[in-house]
N, C-alpha and C positions, 0 to 999 in steps of 0.2 A: 505493500499500500503504499503512495507518494506522499511524502512527507509535507505538511502544510507549513508554509512560513508566511508570518504578518509582523508589523512592526510596531514600537513603543516610539513615537518622538520623545527624544530626550531635550532641554532645554539648552537652545544653543550657547548662553551666555554661561552656563556651570560646567566643571569640569566632568559630570558625569556624561558619559555618553549615551546615544541610543541605545536600546536594546534588543537585537533580534532574536526571537526564540524559533526552534523547531521542536517539535513533538516528534518522538523516534516512533513512537508506535499507532501513527495516522494523521487524520485530520480531526479538525474540532467542528463540533456542530455549533456552538455559541461562543466564539473567542472573545466576545467582546463582553462577555458576562465574567471572565478572569479576575483574578486579583493577584497582584505578585508582592512577594517580598524580599528584597535584597540586602544583602549580608556583606560588610565590607572588610576584610582583613586590618588589622590595626597596625600591621608590620609593614614597613617602607616599601616602596615599589620595587619589584623583582628585578632580576636580570636585564630583563626587554621592557623595562619603565613602566609597567602596569601592575595596579593593586591587584592582589585576588579578591574574585567575587565569587558570591552562592546565591543563586536562584531558586525561591521556590514557590511553588502555584499549589492551590487544591481545588478540584473540581467532584463532582458530588460523588465520585467513587473511586479515583485515586487521587496522591499527589505526587506530584514532579518535583525533581530537582536537577538542576544543570550549574556546570561550572565554567569559568574560564583558564583551570589548569586542571593537570592530571590526566588521567586518561580519558575521563568523560567529556574533557574540551575538545580532543577529534586534532588531528596534525593540522589542519588547514586553519586553526587559530591561531597556532603560534608561527605559522609560514605569513599570512595574510593580513591585509588590513582592510576593514570592512566601514562601508560609508552608505549612509542614507541619502537620498536625494528627494526634494520638496518641490515640487514644480507647483508655479503658482500661475494658473490656467488664464488669468485676465491679463497679467504682465509677460507670461512666458519666457519668467527667470525661473531657476532652481538653484535654491540654496542645499548645500552637501554639510551633512553632519558626520562626527566621527561613531562609530558603532561597533559593539561586539555582537559576537554571535554565540548563544546559547544550547547545546543539545540537550532536551527536556528529556529524562529518563525516567520512567514510573518507577516508584517507591511501595514497595509493598506493605511496609510498615508504617503505622499512622505517626509517628515519633520523632517526625524529621524535627522538631524544635520541643523537645518535652516540657510541657508545664510544670511537674513534678521533679524538683529537682532534689528530693530526698537521696533517690539512688547513687546521683552525682556525688553527692556530697559525700558519701560513705564510701567511695572509690579512694583506692590510696593514690599519692604523689603518683606515682609509676604509671598506673592506669590511666590516671587523668592526661597524663604528658602522651602516652598511646593514643589516645582520642584525638588530641591536638594533630598528633602526625597522621592519624588516620585521614584527616579533613583538611590541612593545611599544610603537610607534611612534602618535602622533596620527593620525586623518585627515589633517590639513593636512600633517605631515610625511611620509606616505607619497606624497601627491600631490606633492609636490617631491621625493621620492625619483624615483620615476617618470618625472618631467619630466626629469630630470638625466640619467636615464639613456638618454630617446627622443635628447635633446640631443646626448648622446655618439654614440649611431648615426649621427645624422645628420650629424655632423661627420667620422665615418670613412667614411660615403658620399660626402660632397661629397669630402674628400680624396682618396679612390681616384678621382672621377668628373676633378678636376683635373688630379691626375698623368697619367690615361691619354689627356687632353685635349694637357697639355701635349705627350707624348712623340709623339702624332701629327702636332703643328704639326712639331716637329723631324725627325721622320722625311719631312715632304713637303717642308721647304723648307729643311732643312740647317742648321747649327750657324753656320756662316760668314755667310749669308744673315741670321740673325736677329740676330747681333752687328752689321752693318751697318746693320739697319733702328734697332737700340737706338741707336747713335751718332747717327743721321740725326733720330731723334726727339728726342734732349735738348734742341735748338736750338727746336723746335716745340714742343714742352712747354712750356717756358720763354715763348715768346711768346704762349702762351692768357693769361696772367695779366698782360700788359702793356697798358697804355693803347693803344688806335688807334694806329700809328705811321703817318705821311704823307712817306713817301719823297722825294716829288716835290716838298716843300715849298719856296719860296723865300726864308721868313725861320724862323729859329729857334722863334719863338711858335708857327709853323704847323706842325710836326712833332707835338707833341702838343696838340691844339688845348683851348683852356679851357673849349669846350663838351661836350668828351667826358669831360671832368672834374666839372664842373658845369654841369648845365642853366640855362637863364635862370631858369625856377623855383625851385630850388635855390639860387643864387646870391639871389636877389631873399627868399626864406625865412631865409636868414641876418643879414638887416639887424637884426634884433631882438637875439639874442643876441650878437653882434658889437658892440654900441653901447657894452659894457664898455670893449674895447679902445679904440675911437675914441675917448674921452674920458679916456683914462688919464693918470695924472702919473707923472713921474720917482719920483717917492717910493713910490708904489702897485707900479712895475718893481720898484724895488729888494725891498719887500716881499714881491711873490710870487714873487720871485727867491729869497729866505731860505728861503720857505715849500715853494719847489719846487710850485708848484703846477699849473705846466704845464710843458711839456718845455722842454730848453735851446735848442732852435732857434726856438720861440717867444719866449720870454723874451729871446733876442738882440735878433730883429728887431722886437719891441716898444720897442726903444731908438731904433730908426733908424725909425719912421712917420715919413712923407711929410707936411710943412705944407699942402700943397694938399688941399682937400677931399675932391676925388673920389678921389684916389690913395689918399689915407689911409683912405677908406672902404672901398675895394678890397681893400688889402692887410690891414685889420683882418676882413675876411670871411673872406679865404685863411688869416689865421692861426687864426682860431676853428673852420675845418672841420679844417685840417689836425691842430691839437692834439686833436680829436675821433677822427680816422683812428686817431692814434697809441693814443690810450687804449683805443679800441673793441678794437685788435689783441693788447692783455693780456687779455682773455676768452676764454673756452674753451668754454663752452656756455651760450647765450642763454637765460635761463628768464625774464626779464622782458619785459613788452610794449614797456617804452621802457628799453632798457638803459643811455644815456646820459644818466637823468633826464629830469623835465618840460620842463627848459629848454629842449631840443632839438627843434627843430621836427618834427613828424610827416613832413613829407615826406622831409628828413636821416635820421630814423629806419628809413622804408621803403627808403631808397636803402641804407642801412648793411646791413640784414637781406636785402636783397634780390639783393645786388651783391658782398659781401664775407662771406657765410655760405654754407655748403653743409649741406644735411640729410641728418640719420641718423636713424635706428629705434633705439630704446633704451628698454628696460621697456614696451614695449606702447604707445609713444608716437613721434611725429614730434618732432624737436629741430633748433633750429640750430645748427652747431657751426663755430668758426674753426679751422679744420685747417689745416696746415703751408704747405699749397698755397697758401689763403685768405691766409696772413699775408705770405706773396710775393707775393701781387697788393695787401695793402694796402701794403707795401713800394714798389710800382713806382707806385702813385698818388700816397704820398706824393712820392716824390722829384718825379714829373713835376709836382707842384703847388707844390713847392719853388723849382723851377726858374722856374715864372711868378712866383713871388713875390720872386725873388733875381737877377732880370736872366740866368738861364739860366746860373748858375753857383753851384754850392754846395758846402759843407763836408759830404761823405760822412762822416765818421767822427761828427760830431755826430749824424747823423740813426739812425746806425747803434746810437750810444749810446742815444739816446732810444728806439730800439724793441727794444734790447737781443739786436741780432742778432751774428751772427759775422762778422768783415770779409769772409772768403772770399765769405759767403754777401751781403752788399752790394756784394762789386764784381763778381759774377757778375751780379746784377740790372741794376747801372749799366752793365756792358759789354754786356748784351742790349738795353737801351734806346737804345745808340750816344752814350753819353757818352764824353768823350775823358779819361782818368785822370790826374791830377798830385799831386804832393806841395805841401802847403800851404806857402807860405812868408808869414812877415809878417803873419799875419790876426790883428787884433786879439784880444786875451783869451788867444793860445794861449801857453804857454809853449815854450822852444826846442826841449825832449826830446819834446815831441810829436810824433809822424809822422802828421800829417793828411792826407787823401785830399781830393782837389776833383775833382767833377764836373763838366764843361762842356759843354753843348749848341752845338754849332757847325755849321755847313755848309762843306762838304762832309760827310754822312755817314760816319765811318768804316765800313769793310767788316768784318762780323762774322767773327771767327776761330772756328776750333776750338778748343773748349776742350782742357786737357790730358789730360783721363780719353779724350776721344774720339780724341785722338792714340796713344794708349797700345792702346785697342782696334785700331785699324786696322793699327799697326805690328806687333801679335802676330798679325794675318791673314797 
């Protein structure tokens, strides 16, 4: 059915243009009997220099709404200008007025402008903002609103599914059995992030093999960057200590580098990699291709990214993240490497402070690695009131004990 077009003449002296309206669902029988209400946005003019308007009209059966923005305005409204010509038949002259065209769409609900504002007042601020976006928002704002509502629906569905699945597991297995499984999995979960442990080793250095920490190719790649440590002087160590350019463990060990060239080179490479590991643990989201700088060999950067980060999906892209579990893994490898550096006895408190970990967390990792924990006595540079903990790797390995939290769970049963 063809659309009927008629015009309402605006005041030529006012800023309000003449309004042209088309009704999408057909012709009107009595167009002169219609009354219109025009609503203007309080905001300033838009990018095309016009204010947003909503035109409302009521008939006996339906209400109609049209606007000069959004999807209801039509593509022609944005690309064209409309004029109304008024011909004076006596003089033969025509006056031309600016005009706007509104495509009136039927509105099936009768609450175009609700008289009762009680429901509106009860809405939250977020819901009121959403209503404004629906009426006057840009296309980008409306897409963001729809996306947020879809995500909220998706989260509700996911939470319902997870709750139902958890209830099914509890019904099938029982609460007691699940508590026992959790207690048993604590030690297993920790072991996932530890270096490979060879319990049948005949020497301490074979419990956590050096090759499992650094491969021969990776150890060879450290020759270049570790050269600065090999040739370091006492004055340079003092300067680095003042600048705190390296962690405390590394700075302390640099004071006691071996004189033997081969041993000195070995320790310098290990210290350089340990320092890089600790600095790497402070990162959260890896955004750079070479996060530890261009001086870090490519094979080492690839090792850090592959072994000590987890992949996460965020904002439409895959990112490398150093999660809490990955920081635990880094701490375990730092302890293993420090044991090789310092003849299998290390000050755990210094490493704990370097990595900014809680003492309980560091002790849990050390115990999981089968170290014997003791208090530090008479170590150089330590004050008497400092309660440092020593970790020693010796054979035979101590038997792993159930943690206090696990004992409580089993006692509750």
